[in-house]
N, C-alpha and C positions, 0 to 999 in steps of 0.2 A: 612508413606509408604516407601517401599524399593526403593532406588535410584540405585540399581544394574542393569546395562544394560543387564544382563543375566536373569533378572527376567521374566520368561516366563508366569507367572500367570498374569502379567500386560499386557493386550492386548485390542484390540478394542472392544471386546464383553462386557466389563464393561460399555461401553458408550451407549449401546442399538443398536437396528437394524436400526433405522432411522437417525443415525448420519452420516454426510457427511465427508469423508476423502479425502484429496487432497494435491496438491503441487501447488505453485504459481510462476509465472514469469511475466515479462513485456517486451513489444516490444522493447523499446529503449535499454534496458539492455542486450538483447540477440540476436536480429535479425541481426545486421550488415547490409550489402547491402544498405548502407546509401543513395546512389544515384541511385540505380538500378531500372529498369522497371518503370521509371516515378515518383519515389518518390520525394517529395519536401523536403526542409530543415526545420527541427524543431528548436526550441529555443535551444535545447541541442546540435544539430549539430553545431550551431553557437557558443554556449558557450564554447564547448570543443576546438574550434579553437583559443580561447583567452589564451595567456600564463599565467600560474600561477593560473588558475581557478580549474584545476583538478590535482590530485596527479601525479607527473612526466609528466605532460602535456599529459596524456593518452586520448584516444578518443574511440568512439564506432563504428567506420566505419566498422569493421569486428565483434567485440565482440565475441559472441559464434557461429556466422555464422548460427543461427537458420533458417534464410531465406532459406538457401540451405540445411540444415541438419535437418529440422523439422521432417522428417520421422524417422531418427535415434533417435532423442530425445523423440518423442512420443512412439516409440517402447521401449525405456528405462522406460518410465512411466508405460507402460503395464507390462514390465518384473518385475518391483518392486511391482506389484499388487496394484498400486495407482489408485483408480477408477475415480478421478476427477482432471482435469488439468485447472487451472486458468491462463489465459494469456490476454494480452491487444491488442487493435487495434491501429496501428500507424495512427493518423489522416492524416499525410502527405502522407501516401501510398494511402489513399482513396480519399483525396482532396488535391493535392500537395500545393496549395496556401491557403488552409484553407476554402475557400468559393467560389471556381469557378468550373471548370470542374471536373467531377468524373474521376478517373483513374481506368479503368477497370482491369488493371494488378494487382493493389492492392487488389481489390475485389476478383479477381481470386486466389490470394495467400491465403487469409484468408479462402476462400471456400475450398482450398486444405487442409489447416491445420484442419479445422473443420471436413471435410469429413474423413480425415485420423484418427483423434481422434475417431470418431464414428466407423470406420472400425476396429480399434484396441480395441473397447470396453471401451474407455475412454470418460467420459462425459466432454464436453467443457464448462467452466465457463468463460464468457467474461467480461473483464473490458473495458468500452468504452474509458475512458481517464486516462492514467497513465503518466501524466506530459509532454508529448512531443507536446506542442503547436506549430502549424505552425509558422515559423519565419515571414512569410508574414503578419500574423495577429498581431504578436507582434509589427510590424512596425506601426500598427494602434492603438497601446495601449494595445494589448493583453487583459488580464483579467481586466485591469483598464477601458476598453471601454465597456459601457453597451451593445453595439451592439453584443458583444460576446455571449450573451444569444441566439440570433437568429442564429449566426454562429454555435454555439455548438449544438443546437437542430436540425439543418439541418444535421450535422454529425451523431447525434444519429439516426435520421430518416433513413438515408442511410444505417447505420449498421443494424437497425431493419429489414428493407425491404429486405436486401440481405442475412442476416444470421439467422433471427428470425424463419425460418421454421425448423431449426435444433438446434439452441441454446436455451435452456430452462432457463438457469440461467444467470442473467445479474447483473453487478455492474456499476453504472453510473460513479463514479469517485474514484480515489485512493488518500487517505490521503490529503485532501485539506489544512489542517493546515500546512503541511510540504511544499507543493509547493508554498503556498502564503507566509508563514513565511520566508522560506529560499530563495525564489525566488523574492519576492516583498518587503521584509522588511530588511533582513540582507544582501542580495546580494550574498549569498554563493552558491546558485543554479541558474540555468537558470530561467529567462532571466538576472539575475544579478542586478535587481533594488533594491533600498533601500528607507527606510523612510515611515512614516505613510501615506503620501499622495499617495503612491503607494499601500501600504498594505491594507488600509481600503476599497477603491473602489474594489480592487481585491477580498477581502473577501465577500463583498456584491454581486458582480456579480457571483462569484463562487457559493455562496449559492443559489441564484436565478436559476442558471443553473442546479444545482443538481436536484432541484424540477422540473424544466421545462423539463429536459432530461428524468426524471423518468415518467412524464406524457405522453411524446411521446411514450415511451416504453409500458406503460399501454394501451394506445389507440390502438397502432398497434399490440401489442402482449398480448392480454387479458389473455392468459393462462400462460404467462411467470412468473418466480419467480424473482422478482426485488429487488435488494439491492444496497447499496453503502458502501464504506469502510472508516474508520477513524483510524488514529493513536492515541494512547493514552498511557499515562504513569501514574502509581500510584504516587501521589504526597504526600510527607510528609514534615512537617516543621522540621528544624534542631533542634529546641527546643520548649518548651511550652510557650515561651514568646509571648504575644499578637502580637508583631510586626512581629515575624516569622510566627505565625499562620495566620495572615492577608496576609502576602506575599504568603504563600502556597495556600491560597484561591484564590488570584488573578491569580497565576500561573495555578491553576487548571481550572479557567474560560477560560484562554487563550488556554491552551494545550488540555483540554478534553471536554470543553463545548461549545466553540465558534461556531462550525459547527453543532453539533448534535441537540442542543436545538432549533434553528430556524426550522429545518426539522420536529421536533416534535410539532411545533405550539407554542413553549414557548418563541419565540423571542431570541434575543441575550442576553447574561448574563451581561447586562449593570450595574445592581445594584452592582455586585461583582467586576466588572472591569470598572470603570467609564470612562476610555478613549474611550470605545466602544460607548459612546454616540455620538461621532463624526461621527459614521456611518450614523446617521440620515440625514446628509447633502446629502447622496447619495440615499436616499429613494425617490421613486415615489409613488403617491397615489395607494393604493392597494397592495403594496409590502409585507406587513405583511402576508397577506393571500397567496401570491405567494411563500413564503418561505417554506411552509409546504407540506409534502407528506407522505402518509401512506405506508411505505416500507414493503415488505414481510419479509425482514431480514436486520439487520445492521451488517456489517462486522467490527470486531475490530482487530487492528494490534498492538500487545503489545510485547515489547522486554525487558523492564527494568522499574525501578522506578527512580524518581528524588527527591533529597533532596533540599529543598528551604530555603533560609534565606532572611531576610529583607535587602534591599539595598537602601540607600538614593540616591545613585548616578545613579541608573538605571532608565532612563526616562520611563514614562507612567505606569510602573508596580511596581516599587519600590521593586523588588524581583530579586534574582539571584540564579542560580543553583550552588550547591556545587559539583564540578567535582568529579566523582567517583574515579579517580586516587588519589585525595587528601584525600579520605576517607579510603584508604588502604583496599579496598574490592576486591573480585575476579572480573576480567574484561574480556570482549571479545576484539577482535581485533579492534572493533569500539570505545573502551574506555568506553563501557557501563557496568554498574554493572550487574553481574549475580545474579538475585534476583527473583526466580520463583514465590514467593508469590505475586508479582505484578499482575500476571495473575489472581489470585483469587480475589484480591481487585478490579481490573478493571471490572471483570465479575459481581461482586456484585454491583458495582457502576452503571453500565449501565443496569443491570437487574432490578434495582429499578425504572427505568422509566416505568410507566405503559403503555406508548404509544408504546414501542418497543415490537413487537410480538415474535421476534425470533433473537437470536444472533449467529453469526458464527465467529470463529477465522480465519480470511482470510489471516493472515500472522503471523508466529512466527518462530524464528530460531536464529542462532548465527554464527558469524564469528570467527574462531580460526585459528591459524597457522597450516595448514595441511602439512604433509610431505609424499612424496611417498617413500616407502621402499619396495624394491623387487616387485614393481608393485601394492602395496596395500597402502591404506590410512587408518590408524587406528586413527580415530577421536573420542576417548572416551569422550572428553569434550563435544562435540556436542551431543552425545547420552545422556549423563547425563543431559544436558540442556533441550533437547526435552522431555525426560521422566519426569523430574521434573516439567516442565511446564504443561505437560499433566495430571500429578497427581493433579495439582491445578485446571485445567479445570474440572476434574472429581469431585473434592471436591465441587466446585461451583455448578455443575450439580446436585450432590446428595443433595445439600441444596436447590434445587428448582429453580436455575437459568435456564432459557430456552435457553441453549446453545446447538446447534445441528450440529456443524461442526468445523473442524480443518484442516487448510492448512499450510504445512511447507513452509517457505521461506528459500531456494528456490530449484528448481530442479538442476540446474547446477551453478557452480561459474559463475559470470557475471561481467558486468561493474557496479560498485556500485557508480554511480553518481560522486560527487566531490572527492570521495575516490579512484576512478579508479578501478584497478584490484587487489589492495592490500588485501582488506577484502574478504575472501572466505566464502560464506554462503551455498554453494551447498551441496546437498546429493551426487552429482556427481562432481568430479574434472575435470576441463578442463585445458589442457596445451594450453595456448593461442598462442603459436608458431606453434604447430602442429594440434591443435583442437582435440587431442586425449581425449576421455572420459574415466574416471575410476570411477566406482561406489565405493563410500567410505563405510567404515564400517557402518556409520550412515544410508546410503541407504539400506544396507542389514538388519540393525536393524529395519528400518521402514517397510520393506517388511515382516519381521517376525512378527512384531507387528500387521500388517494388515491381517495376514494369519489366 
């Protein structure tokens, strides 16, 4: 297929009339207004106050100022002809301490956002949880405390009751493997915990909460379209040696299978990653059945592939990732390999699960060094990345994979977690000093693609 960004023959019509096109964002990364109108403190508010945790000690207290500029940004979504806008609800705006009094000002804000989307002809797709756990709950153990299942389902219930009359598409959680792995095992993300004794209970309680939250949505909103999203990377062994192939299989179980298979009623992939047997110490009677839920769609979020080698010195998994920069391959600003074929392989992999009814790409995009020249941002690399990935989505779809949506990450440059403001993923550039928005060439390309 042609990778030329000017290829007008490559457009949305190739994907069929029932394909959902959109753009994704997240509350903590964009909203700012971190303590306004009764909002409580999240684990990320706390984490960014600790020196050395985020690039250049940056924080998200203002971020993209979406809290005050949501109308401008939703108007930009409309102007680019993007029909669907995925965003998340900040738990601490709705319940400042996570499980106490409801903050009406927070509910009012999201009602304004939802209503303005609908007024502009943009369909809101809501992610209930996108990593911003209330700090007050973290003080009680956060995701390591089994009580969080009740705390979380109450939050879901409040969202459903206040927004469900207008929001038709819901995602329960965003990328559980990332916020448990980076936040409860490696300590690189909020809340900064480390070790297996934090990671394993967090994994199990998150898995139970995904299904429990989905059941609340199904009960209260029987006509809603309910999904949840998972990060995934195509895994390849560095060689055909049995040791490297075994390492890749274990890495795949951890990165791609750990959270999806319990939801599908298959249990955790313990046979291929034996350390997961330690999860059983956190099981209560009946948990196996409580892990499963029949989602309307599964959201996949893919950016790259990983090359894996056997590593005797890596505990629990005996595998290590070969860094992309050491492999002399094209890189994004995140240090991720540009490898569009990963999207095809991932879609084929998840499409092979008979329990999955419908797949959506709920995030895909790239960070590159964008420069403003005469008021314009010519980001050809991003256009090439997006088009090449879309070609892989189309290839999978044409081969029978039931994929029916694609959302670009992300609308505007934003706070990219521990990387701060350095990586720019947006279709729209933000000057974080002035909050000026400039639609990049990629934004105009997406508009043309969708026209």
